[in-house]
Each structure stands twice: as structure tokens, then as C-alpha cells.
N, CA, C, O and CB atoms as a CASP TS submission, in Angstrom:
PFRMAT TS
TARGET T0000
AUTHOR 0000-0000-0000
METHOD Language model
MODEL 1
PARENT N/A
ATOM      1  N   MET     1      17.176  28.895 -26.631  1.00  0.00           N
ATOM      2  CA  MET     1      16.011  28.957 -25.770  1.00  0.00           C
ATOM      3  C   MET     1      16.119  27.864 -24.729  1.00  0.00           C
ATOM      4  O   MET     1      16.492  26.735 -25.050  1.00  0.00           O
ATOM      5  CB  MET     1      14.703  28.823 -26.581  1.00  0.00           C
ATOM      6  N   LEU     2      15.804  28.179 -23.512  1.00  0.00           N
ATOM      7  CA  LEU     2      15.845  27.222 -22.397  1.00  0.00           C
ATOM      8  C   LEU     2      14.556  26.438 -22.357  1.00  0.00           C
ATOM      9  O   LEU     2      13.470  27.016 -22.355  1.00  0.00           O
ATOM     10  CB  LEU     2      16.079  27.942 -21.049  1.00  0.00           C
ATOM     11  N   GLU     3      14.671  25.118 -22.324  1.00  0.00           N
ATOM     12  CA  GLU     3      13.481  24.257 -22.255  1.00  0.00           C
ATOM     13  C   GLU     3      13.256  23.799 -20.822  1.00  0.00           C
ATOM     14  O   GLU     3      14.172  23.290 -20.175  1.00  0.00           O
ATOM     15  CB  GLU     3      13.628  23.029 -23.196  1.00  0.00           C
ATOM     16  N   ILE     4      12.058  23.978 -20.337  1.00  0.00           N
ATOM     17  CA  ILE     4      11.731  23.558 -18.970  1.00  0.00           C
ATOM     18  C   ILE     4      11.105  22.164 -19.043  1.00  0.00           C
ATOM     19  O   ILE     4      10.127  21.942 -19.757  1.00  0.00           O
ATOM     20  CB  ILE     4      10.757  24.585 -18.266  1.00  0.00           C
ATOM     21  N   VAL     5      11.679  21.251 -18.304  1.00  0.00           N
ATOM     22  CA  VAL     5      11.204  19.883 -18.286  1.00  0.00           C
ATOM     23  C   VAL     5      10.579  19.606 -16.911  1.00  0.00           C
ATOM     24  O   VAL     5      11.225  19.791 -15.880  1.00  0.00           O
ATOM     25  CB  VAL     5      12.366  18.881 -18.598  1.00  0.00           C
ATOM     26  N   HIS     6       9.337  19.170 -16.909  1.00  0.00           N
ATOM     27  CA  HIS     6       8.626  18.861 -15.660  1.00  0.00           C
ATOM     28  C   HIS     6       8.883  17.398 -15.303  1.00  0.00           C
ATOM     29  O   HIS     6       8.539  16.496 -16.066  1.00  0.00           O
ATOM     30  CB  HIS     6       7.084  19.141 -15.795  1.00  0.00           C
ATOM     31  N   ILE     7       9.475  17.177 -14.166  1.00  0.00           N
ATOM     32  CA  ILE     7       9.693  15.813 -13.688  1.00  0.00           C
ATOM     33  C   ILE     7       8.762  15.583 -12.510  1.00  0.00           C
ATOM     34  O   ILE     7       8.900  16.230 -11.472  1.00  0.00           O
ATOM     35  CB  ILE     7      11.192  15.572 -13.284  1.00  0.00           C
ATOM     36  N   PRO     8       7.799  14.653 -12.666  1.00  0.00           N
ATOM     37  CA  PRO     8       6.844  14.442 -11.573  1.00  0.00           C
ATOM     38  C   PRO     8       7.526  13.820 -10.356  1.00  0.00           C
ATOM     39  O   PRO     8       8.447  13.016 -10.502  1.00  0.00           O
ATOM     40  CB  PRO     8       5.687  13.547 -12.040  1.00  0.00           C
ATOM     41  N   LEU     9       7.083  14.184  -9.176  1.00  0.00           N
ATOM     42  CA  LEU     9       7.581  13.602  -7.949  1.00  0.00           C
ATOM     43  C   LEU     9       7.045  12.188  -7.839  1.00  0.00           C
ATOM     44  O   LEU     9       5.894  11.918  -8.181  1.00  0.00           O
ATOM     45  CB  LEU     9       7.180  14.451  -6.720  1.00  0.00           C
ATOM     46  N   GLU    10       7.891  11.287  -7.356  1.00  0.00           N
ATOM     47  CA  GLU    10       7.491   9.912  -7.184  1.00  0.00           C
ATOM     48  C   GLU    10       7.680   9.481  -5.729  1.00  0.00           C
ATOM     49  O   GLU    10       8.617   9.913  -5.058  1.00  0.00           O
ATOM     50  CB  GLU    10       8.283   9.006  -8.125  1.00  0.00           C
ATOM     51  N   TYR    11       6.791   8.639  -5.264  1.00  0.00           N
ATOM     52  CA  TYR    11       6.863   8.145  -3.884  1.00  0.00           C
ATOM     53  C   TYR    11       6.775   6.644  -3.879  1.00  0.00           C
ATOM     54  O   TYR    11       6.189   6.045  -4.781  1.00  0.00           O
ATOM     55  CB  TYR    11       5.747   8.747  -3.015  1.00  0.00           C
ATOM     56  N   THR    12       7.354   6.030  -2.866  1.00  0.00           N
ATOM     57  CA  THR    12       7.309   4.583  -2.709  1.00  0.00           C
ATOM     58  C   THR    12       6.179   4.212  -1.782  1.00  0.00           C
ATOM     59  O   THR    12       6.055   4.754  -0.683  1.00  0.00           O
ATOM     60  CB  THR    12       8.641   4.042  -2.178  1.00  0.00           C
ATOM     61  N   VAL    13       5.351   3.277  -2.232  1.00  0.00           N
ATOM     62  CA  VAL    13       4.255   2.741  -1.439  1.00  0.00           C
ATOM     63  C   VAL    13       4.617   1.279  -1.145  1.00  0.00           C
ATOM     64  O   VAL    13       4.870   0.503  -2.066  1.00  0.00           O
ATOM     65  CB  VAL    13       2.855   2.872  -2.194  1.00  0.00           C
ATOM     66  N   THR    14       4.638   0.915   0.119  1.00  0.00           N
ATOM     67  CA  THR    14       4.953  -0.442   0.527  1.00  0.00           C
ATOM     68  C   THR    14       3.751  -1.080   1.190  1.00  0.00           C
ATOM     69  O   THR    14       3.214  -0.555   2.165  1.00  0.00           O
ATOM     70  CB  THR    14       6.154  -0.460   1.467  1.00  0.00           C
ATOM     71  N   PHE    15       3.334  -2.210   0.661  1.00  0.00           N
ATOM     72  CA  PHE    15       2.219  -2.972   1.245  1.00  0.00           C
ATOM     73  C   PHE    15       2.813  -4.081   2.093  1.00  0.00           C
ATOM     74  O   PHE    15       3.622  -4.869   1.603  1.00  0.00           O
ATOM     75  CB  PHE    15       1.263  -3.559   0.133  1.00  0.00           C
ATOM     76  N   THR    16       2.418  -4.152   3.373  1.00  0.00           N
ATOM     77  CA  THR    16       2.975  -5.161   4.276  1.00  0.00           C
ATOM     78  C   THR    16       1.899  -6.015   4.890  1.00  0.00           C
ATOM     79  O   THR    16       0.741  -5.614   5.002  1.00  0.00           O
ATOM     80  CB  THR    16       3.785  -4.509   5.366  1.00  0.00           C
ATOM     81  N   ASP    17       2.316  -7.225   5.293  1.00  0.00           N
ATOM     82  CA  ASP    17       1.448  -8.149   5.988  1.00  0.00           C
ATOM     83  C   ASP    17       1.462  -7.817   7.471  1.00  0.00           C
ATOM     84  O   ASP    17       2.266  -6.995   7.910  1.00  0.00           O
ATOM     85  CB  ASP    17       1.880  -9.609   5.742  1.00  0.00           C
ATOM     86  N   TYR    18       0.585  -8.444   8.251  1.00  0.00           N
ATOM     87  CA  TYR    18       0.499  -8.117   9.674  1.00  0.00           C
ATOM     88  C   TYR    18       1.792  -8.365  10.440  1.00  0.00           C
ATOM     89  O   TYR    18       2.013  -7.768  11.493  1.00  0.00           O
ATOM     90  CB  TYR    18      -0.600  -8.906  10.302  1.00  0.00           C
ATOM     91  N   ASP    19       2.659  -9.256   9.911  1.00  0.00           N
ATOM     92  CA  ASP    19       3.922  -9.560  10.598  1.00  0.00           C
ATOM     93  C   ASP    19       5.099  -8.739  10.049  1.00  0.00           C
ATOM     94  O   ASP    19       6.250  -8.965  10.423  1.00  0.00           O
ATOM     95  CB  ASP    19       4.235 -11.053  10.471  1.00  0.00           C
ATOM     96  N   GLY    20       4.794  -7.777   9.154  1.00  0.00           N
ATOM     97  CA  GLY    20       5.839  -6.923   8.604  1.00  0.00           C
ATOM     98  C   GLY    20       6.415  -7.397   7.294  1.00  0.00           C
ATOM     99  O   GLY    20       7.268  -6.714   6.726  1.00  0.00           O
ATOM    100  N   THR    21       5.982  -8.546   6.784  1.00  0.00           N
ATOM    101  CA  THR    21       6.463  -9.056   5.505  1.00  0.00           C
ATOM    102  C   THR    21       6.000  -8.128   4.377  1.00  0.00           C
ATOM    103  O   THR    21       4.820  -7.788   4.288  1.00  0.00           O
ATOM    104  CB  THR    21       5.961 -10.509   5.266  1.00  0.00           C
ATOM    105  N   VAL    22       6.922  -7.731   3.537  1.00  0.00           N
ATOM    106  CA  VAL    22       6.597  -6.854   2.408  1.00  0.00           C
ATOM    107  C   VAL    22       5.908  -7.693   1.328  1.00  0.00           C
ATOM    108  O   VAL    22       6.477  -8.655   0.812  1.00  0.00           O
ATOM    109  CB  VAL    22       7.887  -6.151   1.841  1.00  0.00           C
ATOM    110  N   LEU    23       4.686  -7.310   1.001  1.00  0.00           N
ATOM    111  CA  LEU    23       3.912  -8.007  -0.037  1.00  0.00           C
ATOM    112  C   LEU    23       4.130  -7.380  -1.407  1.00  0.00           C
ATOM    113  O   LEU    23       4.093  -8.070  -2.426  1.00  0.00           O
ATOM    114  CB  LEU    23       2.418  -7.993   0.309  1.00  0.00           C
ATOM    115  N   LYS    24       4.358  -6.067  -1.429  1.00  0.00           N
ATOM    116  CA  LYS    24       4.556  -5.376  -2.706  1.00  0.00           C
ATOM    117  C   LYS    24       5.116  -3.973  -2.434  1.00  0.00           C
ATOM    118  O   LYS    24       4.748  -3.318  -1.459  1.00  0.00           O
ATOM    119  CB  LYS    24       3.212  -5.292  -3.515  1.00  0.00           C
ATOM    120  N   THR    25       5.998  -3.542  -3.305  1.00  0.00           N
ATOM    121  CA  THR    25       6.496  -2.163  -3.273  1.00  0.00           C
ATOM    122  C   THR    25       6.199  -1.574  -4.656  1.00  0.00           C
ATOM    123  O   THR    25       6.421  -2.207  -5.688  1.00  0.00           O
ATOM    124  CB  THR    25       8.062  -2.093  -2.917  1.00  0.00           C
ATOM    125  N   GLU    26       5.702  -0.372  -4.635  1.00  0.00           N
ATOM    126  CA  GLU    26       5.309   0.275  -5.892  1.00  0.00           C
ATOM    127  C   GLU    26       5.734   1.748  -5.872  1.00  0.00           C
ATOM    128  O   GLU    26       5.601   2.418  -4.848  1.00  0.00           O
ATOM    129  CB  GLU    26       3.769   0.152  -6.119  1.00  0.00           C
ATOM    130  N   VAL    27       6.235   2.242  -6.983  1.00  0.00           N
ATOM    131  CA  VAL    27       6.554   3.664  -7.104  1.00  0.00           C
ATOM    132  C   VAL    27       5.341   4.334  -7.759  1.00  0.00           C
ATOM    133  O   VAL    27       4.855   3.897  -8.803  1.00  0.00           O
ATOM    134  CB  VAL    27       7.886   3.903  -7.947  1.00  0.00           C
ATOM    135  N   VAL    28       4.865   5.412  -7.113  1.00  0.00           N
ATOM    136  CA  VAL    28       3.644   6.090  -7.568  1.00  0.00           C
ATOM    137  C   VAL    28       3.950   7.570  -7.747  1.00  0.00           C
ATOM    138  O   VAL    28       4.607   8.186  -6.907  1.00  0.00           O
ATOM    139  CB  VAL    28       2.463   5.884  -6.556  1.00  0.00           C
ATOM    140  N   VAL    29       3.468   8.133  -8.848  1.00  0.00           N
ATOM    141  CA  VAL    29       3.609   9.574  -9.110  1.00  0.00           C
ATOM    142  C   VAL    29       2.733  10.321  -8.152  1.00  0.00           C
ATOM    143  O   VAL    29       1.620   9.889  -7.851  1.00  0.00           O
ATOM    144  CB  VAL    29       3.245   9.933 -10.574  1.00  0.00           C
ATOM    145  N   LYS    30       3.222  11.449  -7.664  1.00  0.00           N
ATOM    146  CA  LYS    30       2.482  12.278  -6.714  1.00  0.00           C
ATOM    147  C   LYS    30       1.051  12.509  -7.172  1.00  0.00           C
ATOM    148  O   LYS    30       0.804  12.920  -8.306  1.00  0.00           O
ATOM    149  CB  LYS    30       3.184  13.614  -6.518  1.00  0.00           C
ATOM    150  N   GLY    31       0.083  12.231  -6.243  1.00  0.00           N
ATOM    151  CA  GLY    31      -1.313  12.463  -6.513  1.00  0.00           C
ATOM    152  C   GLY    31      -2.041  11.288  -7.153  1.00  0.00           C
ATOM    153  O   GLY    31      -3.266  11.304  -7.269  1.00  0.00           O
ATOM    154  N   LYS    32      -1.292  10.268  -7.569  1.00  0.00           N
ATOM    155  CA  LYS    32      -1.896   9.104  -8.193  1.00  0.00           C
ATOM    156  C   LYS    32      -2.198   8.047  -7.139  1.00  0.00           C
ATOM    157  O   LYS    32      -1.842   8.217  -5.973  1.00  0.00           O
ATOM    158  CB  LYS    32      -0.977   8.535  -9.283  1.00  0.00           C
ATOM    159  N   ASP    33      -2.854   6.951  -7.539  1.00  0.00           N
ATOM    160  CA  ASP    33      -3.248   5.887  -6.629  1.00  0.00           C
ATOM    161  C   ASP    33      -2.329   4.670  -6.748  1.00  0.00           C
ATOM    162  O   ASP    33      -1.850   4.341  -7.833  1.00  0.00           O
ATOM    163  CB  ASP    33      -4.688   5.481  -6.896  1.00  0.00           C
ATOM    164  N   ALA    34      -2.097   4.023  -5.632  1.00  0.00           N
ATOM    165  CA  ALA    34      -1.352   2.747  -5.618  1.00  0.00           C
ATOM    166  C   ALA    34      -2.332   1.607  -5.857  1.00  0.00           C
ATOM    167  O   ALA    34      -3.524   1.723  -5.574  1.00  0.00           O
ATOM    168  CB  ALA    34      -0.587   2.543  -4.258  1.00  0.00           C
ATOM    169  N   THR    35      -1.810   0.509  -6.381  1.00  0.00           N
ATOM    170  CA  THR    35      -2.633  -0.673  -6.631  1.00  0.00           C
ATOM    171  C   THR    35      -2.259  -1.753  -5.625  1.00  0.00           C
ATOM    172  O   THR    35      -1.137  -2.259  -5.633  1.00  0.00           O
ATOM    173  CB  THR    35      -2.453  -1.188  -8.093  1.00  0.00           C
ATOM    174  N   ALA    36      -3.194  -2.097  -4.771  1.00  0.00           N
ATOM    175  CA  ALA    36      -2.940  -3.061  -3.696  1.00  0.00           C
ATOM    176  C   ALA    36      -2.871  -4.482  -4.265  1.00  0.00           C
ATOM    177  O   ALA    36      -3.585  -4.818  -5.210  1.00  0.00           O
ATOM    178  CB  ALA    36      -4.042  -2.968  -2.605  1.00  0.00           C
ATOM    179  N   PRO    37      -2.002  -5.309  -3.676  1.00  0.00           N
ATOM    180  CA  PRO    37      -1.962  -6.727  -4.066  1.00  0.00           C
ATOM    181  C   PRO    37      -3.055  -7.491  -3.334  1.00  0.00           C
ATOM    182  O   PRO    37      -3.721  -6.952  -2.450  1.00  0.00           O
ATOM    183  CB  PRO    37      -0.570  -7.352  -3.762  1.00  0.00           C
ATOM    184  N   VAL    38      -3.230  -8.746  -3.712  1.00  0.00           N
ATOM    185  CA  VAL    38      -4.162  -9.611  -2.986  1.00  0.00           C
ATOM    186  C   VAL    38      -3.531  -9.947  -1.622  1.00  0.00           C
ATOM    187  O   VAL    38      -2.344 -10.266  -1.547  1.00  0.00           O
ATOM    188  CB  VAL    38      -4.486 -10.928  -3.811  1.00  0.00           C
ATOM    189  N   ILE    39      -4.311  -9.873  -0.575  1.00  0.00           N
ATOM    190  CA  ILE    39      -3.822 -10.197   0.752  1.00  0.00           C
ATOM    191  C   ILE    39      -3.809 -11.723   0.909  1.00  0.00           C
ATOM    192  O   ILE    39      -4.820 -12.383   0.673  1.00  0.00           O
ATOM    193  CB  ILE    39      -4.703  -9.523   1.854  1.00  0.00           C
ATOM    194  N   PRO    40      -2.661 -12.274   1.306  1.00  0.00           N
ATOM    195  CA  PRO    40      -2.627 -13.741   1.462  1.00  0.00           C
ATOM    196  C   PRO    40      -3.426 -14.169   2.705  1.00  0.00           C
ATOM    197  O   PRO    40      -3.511 -13.439   3.692  1.00  0.00           O
ATOM    198  CB  PRO    40      -1.153 -14.246   1.571  1.00  0.00           C
ATOM    199  N   THR    41      -3.998 -15.360   2.623  1.00  0.00           N
ATOM    200  CA  THR    41      -4.701 -15.865   3.785  1.00  0.00           C
ATOM    201  C   THR    41      -3.689 -16.306   4.847  1.00  0.00           C
ATOM    202  O   THR    41      -2.579 -16.725   4.517  1.00  0.00           O
ATOM    203  CB  THR    41      -5.633 -17.035   3.391  1.00  0.00           C
ATOM    204  N   LYS    42      -4.070 -16.209   6.102  1.00  0.00           N
ATOM    205  CA  LYS    42      -3.221 -16.646   7.209  1.00  0.00           C
ATOM    206  C   LYS    42      -4.055 -17.557   8.094  1.00  0.00           C
ATOM    207  O   LYS    42      -5.177 -17.223   8.475  1.00  0.00           O
ATOM    208  CB  LYS    42      -2.649 -15.427   8.023  1.00  0.00           C
ATOM    209  N   GLU    43      -3.497 -18.689   8.406  1.00  0.00           N
ATOM    210  CA  GLU    43      -4.200 -19.634   9.247  1.00  0.00           C
ATOM    211  C   GLU    43      -4.476 -19.020  10.610  1.00  0.00           C
ATOM    212  O   GLU    43      -3.582 -18.468  11.251  1.00  0.00           O
ATOM    213  CB  GLU    43      -3.398 -20.927   9.392  1.00  0.00           C
ATOM    214  N   GLY    44      -5.738 -19.124  11.044  1.00  0.00           N
ATOM    215  CA  GLY    44      -6.131 -18.585  12.351  1.00  0.00           C
ATOM    216  C   GLY    44      -6.573 -17.139  12.302  1.00  0.00           C
ATOM    217  O   GLY    44      -6.933 -16.571  13.334  1.00  0.00           O
ATOM    218  N   TYR    45      -6.555 -16.529  11.131  1.00  0.00           N
ATOM    219  CA  TYR    45      -6.930 -15.126  10.974  1.00  0.00           C
ATOM    220  C   TYR    45      -7.973 -14.965   9.870  1.00  0.00           C
ATOM    221  O   TYR    45      -8.038 -15.780   8.950  1.00  0.00           O
ATOM    222  CB  TYR    45      -5.692 -14.271  10.664  1.00  0.00           C
ATOM    223  N   THR    46      -8.775 -13.929   9.960  1.00  0.00           N
ATOM    224  CA  THR    46      -9.732 -13.563   8.945  1.00  0.00           C
ATOM    225  C   THR    46      -9.376 -12.164   8.483  1.00  0.00           C
ATOM    226  O   THR    46      -9.027 -11.305   9.292  1.00  0.00           O
ATOM    227  CB  THR    46     -11.198 -13.644   9.475  1.00  0.00           C
ATOM    228  N   GLN    47      -9.467 -11.932   7.158  1.00  0.00           N
ATOM    229  CA  GLN    47      -9.243 -10.589   6.660  1.00  0.00           C
ATOM    230  C   GLN    47     -10.377  -9.696   7.113  1.00  0.00           C
ATOM    231  O   GLN    47     -11.543 -10.079   7.022  1.00  0.00           O
ATOM    232  CB  GLN    47      -9.118 -10.580   5.128  1.00  0.00           C
ATOM    233  N   THR    48     -10.058  -8.531   7.591  1.00  0.00           N
ATOM    234  CA  THR    48     -11.041  -7.581   8.087  1.00  0.00           C
ATOM    235  C   THR    48     -11.288  -6.498   7.040  1.00  0.00           C
ATOM    236  O   THR    48     -10.342  -5.938   6.485  1.00  0.00           O
ATOM    237  CB  THR    48     -10.575  -6.956   9.418  1.00  0.00           C
ATOM    238  N   ALA    49     -12.553  -6.208   6.775  1.00  0.00           N
ATOM    239  CA  ALA    49     -12.866  -5.145   5.822  1.00  0.00           C
ATOM    240  C   ALA    49     -12.762  -3.782   6.508  1.00  0.00           C
ATOM    241  O   ALA    49     -13.258  -3.677   7.630  1.00  0.00           O
ATOM    242  CB  ALA    49     -14.283  -5.345   5.223  1.00  0.00           C
ATOM    243  N   PRO    50     -12.179  -2.754   5.957  1.00  0.00           N
ATOM    244  CA  PRO    50     -11.434  -2.867   4.694  1.00  0.00           C
ATOM    245  C   PRO    50     -10.165  -3.669   4.890  1.00  0.00           C
ATOM    246  O   PRO    50      -9.655  -3.760   6.007  1.00  0.00           O
ATOM    247  CB  PRO    50     -11.093  -1.478   4.135  1.00  0.00           C
ATOM    248  N   ALA    51      -9.652  -4.246   3.833  1.00  0.00           N
ATOM    249  CA  ALA    51      -8.522  -5.171   3.925  1.00  0.00           C
ATOM    250  C   ALA    51      -7.185  -4.467   4.186  1.00  0.00           C
ATOM    251  O   ALA    51      -6.206  -5.118   4.552  1.00  0.00           O
ATOM    252  CB  ALA    51      -8.425  -5.976   2.651  1.00  0.00           C
ATOM    253  N   TRP    52      -7.139  -3.159   4.004  1.00  0.00           N
ATOM    254  CA  TRP    52      -5.919  -2.380   4.207  1.00  0.00           C
ATOM    255  C   TRP    52      -6.204  -1.242   5.175  1.00  0.00           C
ATOM    256  O   TRP    52      -7.332  -0.754   5.246  1.00  0.00           O
ATOM    257  CB  TRP    52      -5.377  -1.831   2.860  1.00  0.00           C
ATOM    258  N   ASP    53      -5.186  -0.813   5.924  1.00  0.00           N
ATOM    259  CA  ASP    53      -5.383   0.256   6.894  1.00  0.00           C
ATOM    260  C   ASP    53      -5.413   1.663   6.258  1.00  0.00           C
ATOM    261  O   ASP    53      -5.790   2.628   6.922  1.00  0.00           O
ATOM    262  CB  ASP    53      -4.287   0.192   7.932  1.00  0.00           C
ATOM    263  N   LYS    54      -5.024   1.782   4.992  1.00  0.00           N
ATOM    264  CA  LYS    54      -5.120   3.030   4.248  1.00  0.00           C
ATOM    265  C   LYS    54      -5.630   2.691   2.842  1.00  0.00           C
ATOM    266  O   LYS    54      -5.452   1.563   2.384  1.00  0.00           O
ATOM    267  CB  LYS    54      -3.729   3.780   4.195  1.00  0.00           C
ATOM    268  N   ASP    55      -6.249   3.632   2.166  1.00  0.00           N
ATOM    269  CA  ASP    55      -6.842   3.316   0.852  1.00  0.00           C
ATOM    270  C   ASP    55      -5.872   3.391  -0.323  1.00  0.00           C
ATOM    271  O   ASP    55      -6.182   2.888  -1.403  1.00  0.00           O
ATOM    272  CB  ASP    55      -7.979   4.245   0.588  1.00  0.00           C
ATOM    273  N   GLY    56      -4.703   4.009  -0.141  1.00  0.00           N
ATOM    274  CA  GLY    56      -3.699   4.079  -1.211  1.00  0.00           C
ATOM    275  C   GLY    56      -4.038   5.046  -2.313  1.00  0.00           C
ATOM    276  O   GLY    56      -3.506   4.930  -3.417  1.00  0.00           O
ATOM    277  N   LYS    57      -4.902   5.993  -2.048  1.00  0.00           N
ATOM    278  CA  LYS    57      -5.311   6.958  -3.061  1.00  0.00           C
ATOM    279  C   LYS    57      -4.626   8.294  -2.818  1.00  0.00           C
ATOM    280  O   LYS    57      -4.328   8.650  -1.678  1.00  0.00           O
ATOM    281  CB  LYS    57      -6.838   7.129  -3.066  1.00  0.00           C
ATOM    282  N   ASN    58      -4.378   9.035  -3.901  1.00  0.00           N
ATOM    283  CA  ASN    58      -3.790  10.368  -3.826  1.00  0.00           C
ATOM    284  C   ASN    58      -2.508  10.373  -3.001  1.00  0.00           C
ATOM    285  O   ASN    58      -2.412  11.077  -1.997  1.00  0.00           O
ATOM    286  CB  ASN    58      -4.789  11.349  -3.237  1.00  0.00           C
ATOM    287  N   ILE    59      -1.545   9.599  -3.421  1.00  0.00           N
ATOM    288  CA  ILE    59      -0.273   9.460  -2.683  1.00  0.00           C
ATOM    289  C   ILE    59       0.543  10.760  -2.794  1.00  0.00           C
ATOM    290  O   ILE    59       0.780  11.261  -3.893  1.00  0.00           O
ATOM    291  CB  ILE    59       0.558   8.246  -3.234  1.00  0.00           C
ATOM    292  N   THR    60       0.963  11.291  -1.650  1.00  0.00           N
ATOM    293  CA  THR    60       1.756  12.534  -1.620  1.00  0.00           C
ATOM    294  C   THR    60       3.012  12.392  -0.774  1.00  0.00           C
ATOM    295  O   THR    60       3.689  13.387  -0.513  1.00  0.00           O
ATOM    296  CB  THR    60       0.912  13.686  -1.084  1.00  0.00           C
ATOM    297  N   ALA    61       3.336  11.189  -0.343  1.00  0.00           N
ATOM    298  CA  ALA    61       4.539  10.929   0.446  1.00  0.00           C
ATOM    299  C   ALA    61       4.817   9.419   0.413  1.00  0.00           C
ATOM    300  O   ALA    61       3.947   8.626   0.054  1.00  0.00           O
ATOM    301  CB  ALA    61       4.374  11.446   1.928  1.00  0.00           C
ATOM    302  N   ASP    62       6.041   9.037   0.792  1.00  0.00           N
ATOM    303  CA  ASP    62       6.312   7.603   0.954  1.00  0.00           C
ATOM    304  C   ASP    62       5.312   7.064   1.969  1.00  0.00           C
ATOM    305  O   ASP    62       5.081   7.684   3.007  1.00  0.00           O
ATOM    306  CB  ASP    62       7.804   7.336   1.419  1.00  0.00           C
ATOM    307  N   THR    63       4.716   5.904   1.669  1.00  0.00           N
ATOM    308  CA  THR    63       3.618   5.402   2.468  1.00  0.00           C
ATOM    309  C   THR    63       3.734   3.910   2.702  1.00  0.00           C
ATOM    310  O   THR    63       4.076   3.157   1.791  1.00  0.00           O
ATOM    311  CB  THR    63       2.305   5.720   1.808  1.00  0.00           C
ATOM    312  N   GLU    64       3.447   3.480   3.931  1.00  0.00           N
ATOM    313  CA  GLU    64       3.343   2.048   4.243  1.00  0.00           C
ATOM    314  C   GLU    64       1.894   1.749   4.493  1.00  0.00           C
ATOM    315  O   GLU    64       1.245   2.424   5.292  1.00  0.00           O
ATOM    316  CB  GLU    64       4.221   1.646   5.476  1.00  0.00           C
ATOM    317  N   ILE    65       1.364   0.721   3.805  1.00  0.00           N
ATOM    318  CA  ILE    65      -0.027   0.314   3.956  1.00  0.00           C
ATOM    319  C   ILE    65      -0.026  -1.114   4.457  1.00  0.00           C
ATOM    320  O   ILE    65       0.608  -1.988   3.866  1.00  0.00           O
ATOM    321  CB  ILE    65      -0.825   0.450   2.614  1.00  0.00           C
ATOM    322  N   ASN    66      -0.737  -1.348   5.543  1.00  0.00           N
ATOM    323  CA  ASN    66      -0.708  -2.626   6.218  1.00  0.00           C
ATOM    324  C   ASN    66      -2.009  -3.420   6.036  1.00  0.00           C
ATOM    325  O   ASN    66      -3.105  -2.864   6.097  1.00  0.00           O
ATOM    326  CB  ASN    66      -0.436  -2.414   7.682  1.00  0.00           C
ATOM    327  N   ALA    67      -1.863  -4.717   5.813  1.00  0.00           N
ATOM    328  CA  ALA    67      -3.011  -5.626   5.750  1.00  0.00           C
ATOM    329  C   ALA    67      -3.673  -5.702   7.139  1.00  0.00           C
ATOM    330  O   ALA    67      -2.994  -5.677   8.165  1.00  0.00           O
ATOM    331  CB  ALA    67      -2.566  -7.055   5.262  1.00  0.00           C
ATOM    332  N   VAL    68      -4.995  -5.794   7.145  1.00  0.00           N
ATOM    333  CA  VAL    68      -5.733  -5.842   8.390  1.00  0.00           C
ATOM    334  C   VAL    68      -6.347  -7.242   8.526  1.00  0.00           C
ATOM    335  O   VAL    68      -7.056  -7.716   7.638  1.00  0.00           O
ATOM    336  CB  VAL    68      -6.831  -4.726   8.439  1.00  0.00           C
ATOM    337  N   TYR    69      -6.056  -7.883   9.656  1.00  0.00           N
ATOM    338  CA  TYR    69      -6.590  -9.211   9.960  1.00  0.00           C
ATOM    339  C   TYR    69      -7.231  -9.175  11.348  1.00  0.00           C
ATOM    340  O   TYR    69      -6.875  -8.343  12.182  1.00  0.00           O
ATOM    341  CB  TYR    69      -5.466 -10.303   9.890  1.00  0.00           C
ATOM    342  N   THR    70      -8.159 -10.065  11.582  1.00  0.00           N
ATOM    343  CA  THR    70      -8.747 -10.277  12.898  1.00  0.00           C
ATOM    344  C   THR    70      -8.467 -11.739  13.301  1.00  0.00           C
ATOM    345  O   THR    70      -8.742 -12.659  12.531  1.00  0.00           O
ATOM    346  CB  THR    70     -10.303  -9.960  12.892  1.00  0.00           C
ATOM    347  N   ILE    71      -7.934 -11.939  14.481  1.00  0.00           N
ATOM    348  CA  ILE    71      -7.682 -13.304  14.935  1.00  0.00           C
ATOM    349  C   ILE    71      -8.994 -14.033  15.149  1.00  0.00           C
ATOM    350  O   ILE    71      -9.933 -13.493  15.734  1.00  0.00           O
ATOM    351  CB  ILE    71      -6.851 -13.307  16.228  1.00  0.00           C
ATOM    352  N   ASN    72      -9.046 -15.266  14.668  1.00  0.00           N
ATOM    353  CA  ASN    72     -10.250 -16.076  14.841  1.00  0.00           C
ATOM    354  C   ASN    72     -10.402 -16.489  16.292  1.00  0.00           C
ATOM    355  O   ASN    72      -9.417 -16.820  16.953  1.00  0.00           O
ATOM    356  CB  ASN    72     -10.210 -17.315  13.937  1.00  0.00           C
ATOM    357  N   GLU    73     -11.629 -16.473  16.791  1.00  0.00           N
ATOM    358  CA  GLU    73     -11.919 -16.940  18.141  1.00  0.00           C
ATOM    359  C   GLU    73     -12.732 -18.230  18.049  1.00  0.00           C
ATOM    360  O   GLU    73     -13.716 -18.310  17.313  1.00  0.00           O
ATOM    361  CB  GLU    73     -12.684 -15.852  18.961  1.00  0.00           C
ATOM    362  N   TYR    74     -12.311 -19.213  18.794  1.00  0.00           N
ATOM    363  CA  TYR    74     -12.999 -20.507  18.764  1.00  0.00           C
ATOM    364  C   TYR    74     -13.679 -20.786  20.064  1.00  0.00           C
ATOM    365  O   TYR    74     -14.309 -21.832  20.220  1.00  0.00           O
ATOM    366  CB  TYR    74     -12.037 -21.626  18.444  1.00  0.00           C
TER
END
């Protein structure tokens, strides 16, 4: 008898800082959620809510998620 094995599709989610620095890379099964890391503080910038440009939910393709900052004005 032939046994069918289901292999879930997996995608890479990359979390990056505003300057392109990779903060975290995570492999996520199709349809599942990625877990964002803590965004590091940057001198002269404030984290903007939401802290990421995408929510990282229901991943269905390789995805890059970027930290969102606002430059401080003095």
C-alpha cells in the first residue's frame, strides 16, 4: 500500500532594521504566524506604532518585514 505523506510548505520570514540589518530570520509553515523580535532602539529615532511594516500573520510566501522608525525632530 502506498502511504501519502503531507509535507507542509515552509517560508522564510526576515525581520530587518531600517538600515537593512537582519534582526531575525525565521522559517514559518504556510498559513502560520511569524514571531517578531524586539526592535532595538536607535539614537535619534523613535519607534513608530505599529513597530513593523507588516503584521507577520498568515505567511504564504517568503516575506521581509521591516522595523518602522520616525526620525526625532528637535
